[in-house]
Every structure is written in C-alpha cells, then in structure tokens.
N, C-alpha and C positions, 0 to 999 in steps of 0.2 A: 204249367206241367207239360201239356202237349208240346209246347214250344221246345222244351228240353229234348223230347223225342225227335223233333225236327232237327235239332242240332246234332244229335247222335246219328240220325239218318244222313244228314249232310256229310258228316265225317266218313260214314260207310261209303257213300257215293264217291267221295274224293279218293279214298284209299282203293276202292274197287277200280276206278279209272286208271290209277297208277299201276295197279296190279295187272290189269288187262294189257296195258302198254308194254310192261316188262315181259309178260308171258308171250306176247307177239314177238318181241326181240329174241326171247329164248327159243321159241319154235322155229325161228329162222337161223338159229345157231349164232346169233349176234350178241348175246348177252355176256357181259363181263362177269368176273367172279363177284365184284361188288354188287352188280345188279341181281345176281342169283341170291346173294345174301340179303339184299333188300326184299326180294320176293318172300323169303322166310319171315322177315320182320313184318311185312304186310299181312301175311297169313295170321300171325299172332295178334296183331293189332285189330284186324277184322274180327277175329274170334272174340276178342275182348269187347269190342263195340257191340257185336250182336248179343253177347251175354248181358251187357248193360241194358240194352234195349229190352231183352226178354225179362230181365229183373224188373224194370220200370213197368212194363205191361202187366206182369204178374202181380206186383204190389198194387197197382191201380185196380186191377180186377178183384183183388181181395179187400178193397176198401182201405188200403194203407197208402201212405205217402210215397209216391214214386221217387220223390227227390231224396229219399233216404237210401236209394240204391247207390252202389259204389262200383267203380271199376275194380275187378278182381285181379289178383296177380297172375302173371303168365302161367306159373306152374299149377295154379288151380284150374284155370280155363283149359289149358292144353291137356289135362289129365281126365277130363270128363268121360271120355270114351275108353279109357284104359281100365 
C-alpha cells in the first residue's frame, strides 16, 4: 500500500523537476511553443497525481483499501475549483 504512495510521489517528483526546468526556460524567454504546451500538460498530470495521492490517503484514513483509488479524468480534476 504505502509503496504505491511512493510510486505516485516519485512520479510527482519527476514531473515537478521537468516543470521546473521548463518554467526556467520560459522565464528567460527561451521556451518554445511545444515547451509551453508541455507545461500545460505537466500541470494537468501533476494535478491528477496529487488527486490520486489524496484519494489513497483518504481511503486509508477511512479504513478502506487505498488500492481502490483511481486516476480521475482531466476534466474532473481540473474543475474542482470552478
């Protein structure tokens, strides 16, 4: 169980590192259109990973199986604050 959390956290770390690198290029005015599009993709993927991790932790805290958690679709995760 906790190992799966580690896998999700590892993915978050990898995506965050890539995002950081691209934001640095963007802040220097060196990012291409493809890199700016990739930044948007990374934002969505990070949101989905964090959502999955929160689901797993909530299920575990409620005494439920965290492995029953699932990655939610982009349109669900991206509309939480709307």
